[in-house]
C-alpha positions as CSV (number, residue, x, y, z in Angstrom):
1,M,52.8,80.1,196.5
2,G,51.7,83.2,198.3
3,S,53.8,86.4,198.3
4,Q,53.3,87.1,202.1
5,G,55.0,85.5,205.1
6,T,58.0,83.4,205.5
7,A,57.2,81.2,202.4
8,A,58.6,84.0,200.3
9,S,61.0,85.6,202.8
10,P,64.6,86.0,201.6
11,L,67.1,83.4,202.8
12,H,70.3,84.2,204.7
13,A,72.2,81.9,202.3
14,R,71.8,81.0,198.7
15,P,70.7,77.3,198.2
16,V,72.6,75.1,195.8
17,I,70.7,71.9,195.0
18,I,72.7,68.9,193.6
19,I,70.6,66.8,191.2
20,G,71.5,63.3,190.0
21,A,70.7,59.6,190.0
22,P,72.1,57.6,192.9
23,R,75.8,56.5,192.5
24,S,76.5,59.2,190.0
25,G,79.0,61.3,192.0
26,T,76.4,63.3,193.9
27,N,78.1,62.6,197.3
28,L,81.5,63.5,195.9
29,L,80.2,66.7,194.5
30,R,78.5,67.6,197.8
31,D,81.7,66.9,199.7
32,L,83.8,69.1,197.3
33,L,81.4,72.0,197.5
34,G,81.2,71.7,201.2
35,E,84.9,72.4,201.4
36,L,84.6,75.8,199.8
37,R,84.8,78.8,202.0
38,G,81.4,80.2,202.9
39,F,79.6,77.0,201.8
40,A,77.8,74.8,204.3
41,T,75.8,71.5,204.2
42,W,74.2,69.1,206.6
43,D,76.1,66.4,208.4
44,C,74.4,63.7,206.2
45,D,73.0,63.5,202.8
46,E,69.6,62.3,201.5
47,L,67.2,64.5,203.5
48,N,64.2,62.9,201.9
49,P,62.0,63.2,205.0
50,M,62.5,66.9,204.9
51,W,61.5,67.3,201.3
52,R,58.5,65.0,201.8
53,Y,57.2,67.0,204.7
54,R,53.3,66.6,204.7
55,N,53.7,63.9,202.1
56,S,55.5,61.2,204.0
57,R,52.7,58.6,203.4
58,A,52.9,58.9,199.6
59,D,54.3,55.6,198.2
60,H,56.5,57.4,195.7
61,D,58.8,60.5,195.5
62,E,57.2,62.2,192.4
63,L,55.7,65.2,194.1
64,T,54.2,67.8,191.8
65,E,54.6,71.6,191.7
66,E,51.0,71.9,192.9
67,Q,51.9,70.0,196.1
68,A,54.5,72.6,197.0
69,T,52.3,74.5,199.4
70,D,53.2,77.6,201.5
71,D,53.3,75.4,204.6
72,I,55.9,73.1,203.1
73,A,57.8,76.0,201.7
74,R,58.1,77.6,205.1
75,Y,59.3,74.4,206.6
76,V,61.9,73.7,204.0
77,R,63.1,77.3,203.8
78,R,63.5,77.5,207.6
79,R,65.8,74.4,207.5
80,F,68.0,76.1,204.9
81,D,67.9,79.4,206.7
82,R,68.8,78.0,210.1
83,L,71.8,76.1,208.7
84,G,73.1,79.1,206.8
85,R,72.9,81.4,209.9
86,R,74.3,78.8,212.3
87,E,77.3,78.2,210.0
88,G,77.7,81.8,208.9
89,A,77.5,80.6,205.3
90,H,76.6,82.5,202.2
91,T,75.7,79.2,200.4
92,V,73.9,76.1,201.6
93,V,74.4,72.9,199.6
94,E,71.9,70.0,199.7
95,K,71.8,66.7,197.9
96,T,68.9,64.2,197.8
97,C,68.7,62.0,194.7
98,A,64.9,61.7,194.9
99,N,64.7,65.4,194.0
100,S,65.4,64.4,190.4
101,L,61.9,63.1,190.3
102,R,60.2,66.3,191.5
103,L,62.3,69.3,190.2
104,P,59.3,71.6,189.6
105,Y,58.3,71.0,193.2
106,V,61.8,71.7,194.5
107,H,62.1,74.8,192.3
108,R,58.8,76.2,193.6
109,L,59.9,75.8,197.2
110,L,63.3,77.4,196.5
111,P,63.0,79.6,193.4
112,E,66.3,81.4,194.1
113,A,68.3,78.2,194.1
114,R,71.0,77.2,191.7
115,F,70.9,73.7,190.4
116,V,73.9,71.4,189.6
117,I,73.0,68.4,187.5
118,I,75.5,65.5,187.5
119,T,75.1,62.4,185.4
120,R,77.1,59.2,185.0
121,N,77.2,56.5,182.4
122,G,73.9,54.5,183.0
123,L,75.5,51.1,183.1
124,D,78.1,52.1,185.6
125,A,75.6,53.8,187.8
126,T,73.1,50.9,187.6
127,A,75.8,48.4,188.6
128,S,76.6,50.5,191.7
129,I,72.9,51.0,192.5
130,I,72.4,47.2,192.6
131,D,75.4,47.0,195.0
132,R,73.7,49.5,197.3
133,W,70.4,47.6,197.3
134,Q,72.3,44.5,198.4
135,G,74.4,46.3,201.0
136,S,73.6,47.4,204.5
137,T,73.1,50.9,206.0
138,P,75.1,51.7,209.1
139,L,73.0,52.6,212.1
140,G,75.1,55.7,212.7
141,Y,74.2,57.1,209.3
142,L,70.5,56.5,210.0
143,A,70.7,58.2,213.4
144,R,72.2,61.3,211.8
145,K,69.4,61.4,209.2
146,A,66.8,61.0,211.9
147,R,67.9,64.2,213.6
148,H,66.9,66.1,210.4
149,A,63.5,64.4,209.9
150,P,60.2,65.8,211.1
151,P,59.5,64.2,214.5
152,S,56.0,63.2,213.4
153,V,57.4,60.7,210.8
154,L,60.1,59.0,213.0
155,P,57.8,56.2,214.2
156,M,56.9,55.3,210.6
157,Y,60.5,55.3,209.4
158,A,61.5,53.3,212.5
159,A,58.8,50.7,211.8
160,N,59.9,50.4,208.2
161,F,63.5,49.9,209.3
162,V,62.7,47.1,211.7
163,S,60.5,45.4,209.1
164,A,63.3,45.6,206.5
165,R,65.9,44.3,208.9
166,F,63.7,41.4,209.9
167,R,63.2,40.4,206.2
168,R,66.9,40.5,205.5
169,V,67.9,38.6,208.7
170,T,65.3,35.9,208.1
171,G,66.2,35.6,204.4
172,I,62.8,36.7,203.1
173,H,64.7,39.3,201.0
174,E,68.2,39.1,199.7
175,H,68.2,42.9,199.2
176,A,66.5,45.9,200.8
177,N,62.8,46.0,200.4
178,T,63.3,49.5,199.0
179,W,66.3,51.8,198.5
180,G,66.9,55.1,196.7
181,P,64.4,57.2,194.7
182,R,60.9,55.8,194.5
183,Y,59.3,56.3,191.1
184,R,55.6,55.5,190.6
185,G,55.1,51.7,190.4
186,I,58.5,50.7,191.8
187,D,57.2,48.0,194.1
188,D,55.2,46.3,191.3
189,E,58.2,46.4,189.0
190,L,60.4,44.9,191.7
191,R,58.1,42.0,192.1
192,H,57.6,41.3,188.4
193,H,61.0,42.3,186.8
194,G,63.6,42.0,189.6
195,L,66.3,44.1,191.0
196,D,68.5,44.7,187.8
197,Y,65.5,46.1,186.0
198,V,64.4,48.3,188.9
199,A,67.9,49.7,189.4
200,A,68.1,50.6,185.7
201,R,64.6,52.2,186.0
202,Q,65.8,54.3,189.0
203,W,68.6,55.7,186.9
204,T,66.4,56.4,183.9
205,A,63.7,58.0,186.0
206,C,66.2,60.4,187.6
207,V,68.1,61.3,184.5
208,D,64.9,61.7,182.4
209,G,63.4,63.9,185.2
210,A,66.5,66.2,185.2
211,I,66.5,66.5,181.4
212,K,62.8,67.2,181.2
213,W,63.0,69.9,183.7
214,W,66.2,71.4,182.2
215,E,64.4,71.6,178.8
216,S,61.6,73.7,180.4
217,Q,64.0,76.2,181.9
218,A,64.6,79.7,180.5
219,T,67.0,81.1,183.1
220,P,70.8,80.3,183.4
221,H,70.7,78.9,186.9
222,V,71.5,75.3,186.0
223,F,75.0,73.8,185.6
224,S,75.5,70.3,184.1
225,L,78.5,68.1,184.5
226,T,79.3,64.5,184.0
227,Y,81.0,62.1,186.5
228,E,83.4,61.1,183.8
229,A,84.5,64.7,183.2
230,L,84.9,65.3,187.0
231,T,87.1,62.2,187.5
232,S,89.2,62.6,184.4
233,S,89.8,66.4,184.7
234,P,88.8,67.3,188.2
235,T,90.6,70.6,188.5
236,A,89.2,72.0,185.2
237,T,85.7,70.6,185.6
238,F,85.4,71.8,189.2
239,G,86.8,75.2,188.2
240,H,84.0,75.7,185.7
241,L,81.5,74.8,188.4
242,C,83.1,77.2,190.8
243,D,82.8,80.0,188.2
244,F,79.1,79.2,187.9
245,L,78.7,79.5,191.7
246,D,80.9,82.6,192.0
247,A,83.3,80.6,194.2
248,R,87.1,80.3,194.3
249,P,88.2,76.8,193.3
250,S,91.7,77.3,194.9
251,Q,90.1,77.0,198.3
252,A,89.5,73.3,197.8
253,G,93.2,73.1,196.9
254,A,95.1,69.9,197.1
255,W,92.3,68.2,198.9
256,L,90.3,68.2,195.7
257,I,92.9,66.4,193.7
258,E,93.6,63.8,196.4
259,T,89.9,62.8,196.9
260,V,88.5,62.7,193.4
261,P,88.3,59.0,192.4
262,N,90.6,57.9,189.6
263,S,89.0,57.6,186.1
264,R,89.5,53.8,186.4
265,S,86.1,53.8,188.1
266,V,84.6,54.6,184.6
267,G,83.5,51.3,182.9
268,K,82.7,49.5,186.2
269,G,79.4,48.3,184.7
270,Y,80.9,46.5,181.8
271,R,83.5,44.9,184.0
272,S,81.3,43.7,186.9
273,L,78.1,42.6,185.1
274,S,77.6,39.4,183.0
275,P,76.7,39.9,179.3
276,S,73.1,38.7,179.9
277,R,72.6,41.2,182.8
278,R,74.2,44.0,180.8
279,A,71.7,43.2,178.0
280,T,68.8,43.5,180.4
281,I,70.0,46.8,181.7
282,L,71.0,48.3,178.4
283,D,67.5,47.5,177.0
284,V,66.1,49.8,179.8
285,I,68.6,52.6,179.7
286,E,69.5,52.9,176.0
287,S,67.2,55.8,175.1
288,T,68.1,57.8,178.2
289,M,71.8,57.2,177.5
290,A,71.2,58.9,174.2
291,R,69.3,61.8,175.8
292,R,72.1,62.3,178.3
293,E,74.4,63.3,175.5
294,T,72.3,66.4,175.1
295,L,73.5,67.8,178.4
296,P,76.9,69.6,178.5
297,A,79.8,67.7,180.1
298,A,80.7,70.8,182.2
299,A,78.9,74.0,181.6
300,S,76.0,76.2,182.6
301,I,72.7,75.6,180.8
302,S,71.0,78.6,179.3
């Protein structure tokens, strides 16, 4: 990235990027951080069209560091800068799960960012990912996201949406034709291995991507926490995170305690999936589950 021009210009607000597989507590974390004084975020999550600026026609989300051009950096940094200035914020929080698949790319666009990695038990997260593939997306949510997408890509996303709705309504598909982070080869694996396998692969691709990137880092700008720690000890876990971000946890106050899900949500995968489906999924996620144990439950990584 060049050193001249807006691609390298200082931002008004510090970026904080939440990294995690889908259904791992990323939305919860984004909402909690957004309540802190001086923190701001967009009115919707998953700004994948923004991150894929100039790469919207790629059939996967695994963008490389070399693809993070000055043009893309200027575009993304302007989005962060505008929000920070408009909200008078000193910190801007963003969460797009697909960023787990392209962390060197994101880091190159925003080298001053702090990163928060959240992980959840793979079986629990995969069961929830399957639910989302089979659910529907409200039009209001899509309309909010469209406001933050580059205008040039809106016709393509609109056509994909109409095609997907047609396939669901006519019964061609019992689930979305795509949902969540797109790793390389996802469409072929969906055709040959089915939804349970692909949902498990989405979880492993995201968690493996985060761990691989963390292992390459030498600076203490990364914080790791688990969904299980956040739900079982919300005040202490969120307090550690606030220390890392130089924020005051008391500002979230009682709202934090009231909104964090009960730890009974832990173990959902074992309760909701049949033994045969659990076996299929565990075969995919087993090695990543072990690697996940190398990440701290709630601490900065340095």
